[in-house]
N, C-alpha and C positions, 0 to 999 in steps of 0.2 A: 504494500500500500504506500502511496506517495506520502511523504512527510508533510505535515502542516507547517506553515511558517511560524516563526516564534510568536508573532503577535496574535496568531489564531490558535495557539496551542493550549489555551486555558479551557480544557474540556471539563464541564461541570456535570454532564449527564450523558449516559449512553444506553441505548436500547437495542436488543437483538430481535429481528424477525425470523422468518423461516430460513431465508437465504440472503438477508440483507441487514445492514446496520445503520442506525441513525444516531448522530452525536450532536450535542449542543455545546458551543463555546460561549463563555460569558464575557470575554474581553478580547475583541469586540463580540457582540452578540450575533452569532451566525449558526446555521444548521448545516451539517454535513451528512452525506450518505455514501455508501458503497455496497457492492455486492451485485446480485442479479437485478435486472430491470425489466424482466419479461412481462410484468403486469404494472409497469409504471411506479413500482414501489420506491424508486429512488427520488421521485419528484423533480426530475430534471430531464435533459435531452435523452430521448430514447434511440440514440444513434445505433447502438449495437444490442438489440433486445435479446439476441441469442447468445450473448457472451457476458461474462462477469466483469463488472467495473472494479478494478483494484485501486482506483484513485478516490481519495476522500474529497469529493467536490461538493460545492454548495447546492442545497435544495433551493429551487426557485420560489421564494416567498412572494406573496402578493404585493408587498410594499416594503420599503426600507424602514428600519427602526422597529420592526415587529419583535417584541420581547416575549420569549417563550418561558412559561412557568414549568411545564413538564411535557413529556412525550411518551408515547407508547406504541409498540409495533405488534401487529398481528402477524399471521403467516406471510401475507403479501400486501399488507395495507398498513396505514399509519394514521395517528392522530396527534395533534399538537394542541395544548391549552396555553393561551397567552394570559398576560397579567390584566387584560381588559375583559376577561371572562368569555372570550371567543374560542371556539374549537375549529381547527382546520384539519382537513383530511385529504387523503389521496391514495391511489393504488387499486388493487383488485376489489371488485364489488359484485361478483357473480351471485352471491347469496344475500346481498343487501347488507354486507358487513360495515359499510360506511354510514348506514343509518339515514340515507338521503331519500328513501322512498322509491328508489329505482335500482336497477342492476347494472348500470353502465359504469365501466372503469373510469377512474379520474387520473389524468396525467400529471397535473400540478396541484399543489395545495389550494383548496377552496374552503370558504367558511361553511360550516354545517350548523344549522339551527336544530340541535338535538333535543333541547328542553326549553320550556318557556323562558323568556328573556329575564324575568324577575328572579329566577333561581340562580344563585351563585354556585358555580361548580367547584367542588373541593378536589376531586381526583377523577382520572379516567384510566381504565386498564383494558388491555387486549391480550388475547392469547389464541393462536390458531384463528378461528373464525368468530370467536365469541368476544363481545365488547360490553363493558359495564361502566357506568359513571355514578358517582355519588355527589350530592350537593351539601353545602354547608349546613343546611337544616335537616340533614339525615335521610333524605329521600334517595332511592336507588332506581336506576333505569338499566335495562338490558336490551341488546339487539344483536343480530336478528333473532327473533323468537319463533321457534317452529310451532306451527299449529297442528291440531290433531290429524288433519288431512295430509300432513307432510310438507305443506307450503310454509313460507316464512312471512312473518310480519316485518316489513322492511323499514319501519320507523321505530325508534326506541319506545319500549313499553315500561311504564312505571310499575314496580313490584310492590305488592301489598304485604305489610308486616303488622303484627299486633299493635294496638294503640300505644303511643308514647315510645315505640321502639325507634331508635335512631341508628342508622348505619354509619359507621366511622371509617371502615376500610373494606376493600374487596380484593379478591384474587381469582383469576380465571385459570382453569385447566382445559383439557380437551373436552369440549361440550359439557362442562360442568363448572359451577361457580360457588365460591364461599363468601359469606357476608359476616362481618364482625360488628356487633352492636356496641353501643356506649356502655353497657353494663357487662361486657365480656362474654356474651352469648354468641354462638356460631350457628348460622343458618346455611343450608346448602340446597342447591337445585341443579338439575341437569338431565339431559337425555342419556348420558353415559354413566352407568353405575355398575358395570359388569364386575369390577374389581372391588366394589365397596367404597369407592372414592367419595361418596356422599356422607359416609360415616354414620349411617342410620341403622346399621345392623342387618341390612339386607342388600339385595342387588337390583331392587326395583327403581326405575327412573322417577324423578319428581319434576313436575312442570311448574311448581310454585315453591318458594322458599320454605324449607322445613327445618325446625329446630333440632339440633343434636342434643337429645335429652340426656344422654349418658354423661356429657361434660357438665351440664347443669346439675344433674343429680349428684355428681362427685364433688360439687362445690368448687369447681375450677373455673376461674374467670380468665378467658384468653385475652392476650394483649396483642398478638400478631398471628396472622395466618398466611401461608404461602402454598400455592398449588404447583405441583409438577405436571407431567403429562396425565397421570391417572393416580397420583397419590398426593397427600397433604401433610405438611408439617406445621404444627402450631406451638406457640410459646405462651405459657400462662403468665399472669401478673407476678407470680412467685418465681418465675424462671424455669419452671418445669417444661419439658418438651414432650409432645405427643405426636404420633404419626398414625396414618391409616390409609387404606386403599391398596393399590397395586404394590406387591412386595417381592415379585419373582426375581428381581435383580439385586435384592438386598437393601433397597432404598428406604425401608422402614426402620432398620437398625435394631431389630429385636432378636437377632441371632438365627433367623429363619429365612426361608425364601418363599413365604406364603403370603397371601393377601390378608388384610385385616378389615373386617366390615364395620368396625367401630374404633374410635380413638383409643390408643394404647400408649401408656407412659414409656418413654425411652430411658433405659437404665444405662447410665454412664459408668465407666470404670471407677472404682472407689478412689483411685489416685486423683481423678479429675473432680475437684470440688469447687471450681470457679463458677461464677454466675454466668449464665448464657445471656448475651446482649442482643444477638441477632440471629435469625434463621433464614435459610434460603432453600428452595426446592428446584432441582434441575429436571431434565427430562426423565431420568431414572436414577437420580442420586439426591442426597440431602446434605446440608452443611449447617453448622452453627459456629458463630463467632463468640468466644469467651471473653470475659472481662480482662484477662491477661493478654488479649490480642492473639491468642492461638485459635486455630480453626480445626474443628473436627468434621470429618466427612465419612459418608458410607454410601453404598450402592454400587453403581457401575457407570463409568464414563470413559473418556479417552485415557485416563491415568489409573483408575482403579477398576477392578473387575470382581463382581460378586462379593463385595465386602459387606457383610450383614450385621456388623457391629461398629459403633463409632471408633474412628481411628484418627490420630493427629496427622494433619497435613504438614509435610515438611516443605515449606515454601522456599527455603534456602536452596533446595535442589532444583527448583523450577523457575525461580525469578532471579535474573542476573542482578548483582549488586544489592541483593535483599538486605535490608537494614533491621529486620525484626520488628517493624512497626506496621500495623494494619489499622487504617482509619475507617474504611468502609468498603463493602463490596456490593455490586449491583446485581450480578447474575452469574450463574454457573450451569 
């Protein structure tokens, strides 16, 4: 990949799609993309749609000075949220994943009116073809939503939760979504539940958000949730870690290679007594960041295979000039 100039190298946020990447620099404020562009997912010239762009070039924004608050990438599409509460989108739209009410692909970023203008958007998340957003007042919207006849609702649908329930964060997997409430409860929904990724004790799909009673009954209030392809990792307010769903690659960390239909506490080695600060779910792996800045991982990816219990990641062997300091990680 071509190096960015020194003035453009202050990257503050980066997101991965299926075969492309979007990065945001803060000084100056610019958006870059690279990877495949077969469905306009790079948001710039489509000169070589059958080849991969290895250069980090700028996305064509609608006007200069647009300041982006956050970004999210689906399989072949993207969303940007700016500081003026506007959402911009582009890329593949064959299933209505851009929420525009039609199925035409979009070559360059355009503004999308996904929710009523008076609602201030807190966050937006995408994974594969699923997209969700939440508002500052705790409302949640999802799109495209599949109807009983198999067709899709092409505009965002507001989801209904019990009275006084406020959604504070969301995470999407492959055709399933998790919602975290202000009082630490977790709701899930989705067409895919073959591996128990909804955490409801069965493999039946749910078309509406459903509470995971087992976490509530255990008295555990969740503080963070992250979805992988078909598994979930969650961290409680007390720093406990739970996983459920697809486990055939060791990604649940319970010493087995089986699925879990309901949340199960991950037991760390007795030597590891540090508090968990952050969690992350990959396609078929899981990771936690400890307060001593060490990372534990398990599952399978390009570096580990069938690791079914938490293991410390030796970054010194993987990162050149590693200084032993971890501030934050976005994705794995």
